C-alpha positions in Angstrom: -21.5 -62.2 44.2 -20.8 -62.1 40.4 -18.2 -59.6 39.2 -19.2 -56.2 37.6 -19.6 -56.2 33.8 -17.0 -54.1 31.9 -18.3 -52.3 28.9 -16.1 -52.0 25.8 -16.8 -49.8 22.9 -16.4 -51.3 19.5 -13.3 -50.1 17.7 -11.8 -48.2 20.8 -8.3 -48.8 21.9 -7.2 -49.5 25.4 -6.0 -46.6 27.6 -2.5 -48.1 27.7 -2.2 -48.0 23.9 0.2 -45.3 22.6 0.3 -46.2 19.1 -0.5 -43.6 16.4 -3.8 -43.8 14.1 -1.4 -43.3 11.1 1.1 -45.7 10.0 4.7 -45.1 11.2 5.6 -44.9 7.6 3.6 -41.8 7.0 5.0 -38.4 6.2 7.5 -36.8 8.7 6.3 -33.2 7.5 2.7 -31.8 8.1 0.5 -32.9 5.3 -0.8 -30.6 2.7 -4.4 -29.5 2.5 -5.1 -32.4 0.0 -3.4 -34.8 2.3 -5.4 -33.6 5.3 -8.7 -34.4 3.3 -7.2 -37.8 2.2 -6.6 -38.8 6.0 -10.2 -37.9 7.1 -12.4 -40.6 7.9 -14.9 -41.6 5.3 -18.5 -41.0 6.1 -20.8 -44.1 6.8 -24.0 -43.8 4.5 -25.9 -45.9 7.1 -25.6 -43.3 9.8 -27.5 -40.7 8.0 -31.3 -40.9 7.7 -32.8 -40.9 4.2 -34.6 -37.8 3.0 -37.9 -39.9 2.5 -37.6 -41.3 6.0 -37.2 -37.9 7.7 -38.4 -35.1 5.7 -38.6 -32.8 8.5 -34.8 -32.7 8.9 -34.6 -30.8 5.5 -36.1 -27.3 5.6 -36.1 -24.6 3.0 -33.2 -22.1 3.6 -34.0 -18.6 4.4 -33.1 -16.0 1.7 -29.5 -15.0 2.0 -28.1 -11.6 1.2 -25.9 -11.4 -2.0 -22.3 -12.1 -1.7 -20.2 -9.0 -1.6 -16.7 -9.4 -3.0 -14.0 -8.3 -0.4 -12.4 -5.0 -1.0 -9.1 -4.9 -3.1 -6.1 -4.3 -0.8 -4.0 -1.4 -1.9 -0.7 -1.8 -3.2 2.3 -1.8 -1.0 4.9 0.9 -1.1 8.5 0.2 -1.8 10.5 0.6 1.5 12.8 3.5 0.1 9.7 5.7 -0.5 8.4 5.3 3.1 9.1 7.7 5.9 12.6 7.4 7.8 14.1 5.5 4.5 14.3 8.6 2.2 15.1 12.4 2.6 16.1 14.8 0.0 15.3 18.5 -0.8 12.7 18.4 -3.4 13.3 22.0 -4.5 16.7 20.9 -5.9 17.4 18.9 -9.1 17.1 15.3 -8.4 20.5 13.5 -7.8 21.0 9.8 -7.9 24.4 10.1 -6.1 24.6 7.8 -3.2 21.5 5.9 -4.1 21.7 2.3 -5.5 20.8 2.1 -9.2 18.8 -1.1 -8.4 16.6 0.8 -6.0 15.9 3.8 -8.4 14.8 1.2 -11.1 12.6 -0.8 -8.8 8.9 -0.4 -9.0 7.5 2.1 -6.6 4.8 -0.3 -5.4 3.8 -4.0 -5.4 2.0 -5.0 -7.3 3.3 -2.5 -9.9 1.1 0.2 -11.1 0.9 2.3 -14.3 0.1 5.4 -12.6 0.4 7.0 -8.9 -1.6 10.0 -7.6 0.1 11.9 -4.9 -1.3 14.7 -2.9 0.1 17.3 -0.4 -1.4 19.0 2.6 0.2 22.4 1.8 -0.8 22.9 -1.7 -4.1 22.2 -3.7 -2.6 20.2 -6.6 -2.5 16.5 -7.1 0.4 14.8 -8.8 0.0 12.2 -11.4 3.1 10.1 -11.6 3.7 8.0 -14.7 6.6 6.1 -16.1 9.4 8.6 -17.7 10.3 5.8 -20.1 7.4 4.7 -22.5 8.6 1.2 -22.8 8.2 0.8 -19.0 4.7 0.0 -17.9 5.2 0.6 -14.1 6.1 3.5 -12.1 9.5 3.2 -10.4 11.1 4.8 -7.4 13.0 7.3 -9.7 9.7 8.2 -11.5 8.3 9.4 -8.1 11.4 11.4 -7.3 11.5 13.1 -10.8 7.7 13.6 -10.8 7.7 15.5 -7.5 10.6 17.6 -8.5 9.1 18.6 -11.8 5.7 19.3 -10.3 7.0 21.6 -7.6 9.0 23.4 -10.4 5.7 24.3 -12.3 5.0 28.1 -12.4 1.8 29.4 -10.6 -0.8 30.3 -13.2 -2.7 33.5 -13.3 -6.0 32.0 -11.7 -4.1 30.3 -9.1 -2.2 33.4 -8.3 -5.6 35.5 -7.8 -6.9 32.6 -5.5 -3.6 32.8 -3.4 -3.9 36.6 -3.0 -7.5 36.2 -1.7 -5.8 34.8 1.4 -3.4 37.5 2.7 -1.9 35.3 5.3 -1.1 32.6 2.9 0.1 34.9 0.4 2.5 36.6 2.7 4.1 33.4 3.7 4.4 31.9 0.1 5.9 35.3 -1.1 8.5 35.0 1.7 9.3 31.5 0.7 9.6 32.8 -2.8 12.1 35.6 -1.9 14.1 33.2 0.2 14.4 30.8 -2.5 15.5 33.3 -4.9 18.1 34.9 -2.7 19.8 31.6 -2.3 20.6 31.6 -6.0 23.5 33.3 -7.7 23.4 35.8 -10.5 22.2 35.9 -13.1 19.9 32.9 -12.2 18.6 34.9 -9.0 17.3 37.7 -11.4 15.8 35.2 -13.9 13.9 33.3 -11.0 12.4 36.6 -9.7 11.3 37.5 -13.2 9.5 34.1 -13.8 7.5 34.4 -10.4 6.1 31.9 -8.1 6.4 28.3 -8.5 4.4 25.6 -6.5 7.4 24.7 -4.3 6.8 28.2 -2.8 3.5 26.9 -1.3 5.4 24.7 0.9 7.0 27.6 2.6 10.3 26.2 3.3 9.0 22.7 4.1 10.7 21.2 0.9 12.5 18.1 2.3 10.6 15.1 1.0 10.4 12.7 3.8 8.3 9.8 2.2 4.7 8.9 1.2 1.9 7.7 3.5 -1.5 6.2 2.4 -4.2 8.5 1.7 -7.9 8.0 0.4 -8.5 5.2 -2.1 -5.4 4.4 -4.1 -3.7 8.0 -3.5 -0.7 8.8 -1.5 0.0 11.7 0.7 3.5 13.4 0.4 5.3 14.1 3.8 7.2 17.3 3.5 9.3 18.7 6.4 11.5 21.7 7.0 14.9 21.5 5.3 
């Protein structure tokens, strides 16, 4: 009886072979994207049928929907402005004591922005934060801190006061916060503050500790206020 035939595929290596398909002198680090394409085997034109020989292999593509560009990702917030990394009483004048000057001058977001819009859950206003220094084109950490303080010090206007009085419960809470704030001052500043009237900070009803920013709708940020 004749011995069985063994089939060998052209170009295949024997199972015992352990040699790499790449030269031993190749790169020791992973190749770049360009290198990967360089190492790919070149196609053999003879293995593809011609269009004339096989017209049925090439059909008209169905209509495709328009390409929609991906949504732009929002800017990242500086770590110092995020919750658990910052805490100060926004009703008091901003102090840089104990804060690294490099942090205060850092951009509030990455990539940098020329304006930030902040909102709060306890008052109906939106804050527009812009660079305090005209020559600087990006909002800094210090700009955010100063902007919040200045906004909260804004006096409540007549129309805003009338809208507040339309809600008796809210008016009572805001007025109590106003009295508490004024009583904490020494004379003659106490009398002067009472004469000036409500400020926007009183709408926080004692929750004046700034505890960071969190993302809101669109490019806006929501201010986190907590009790002092």
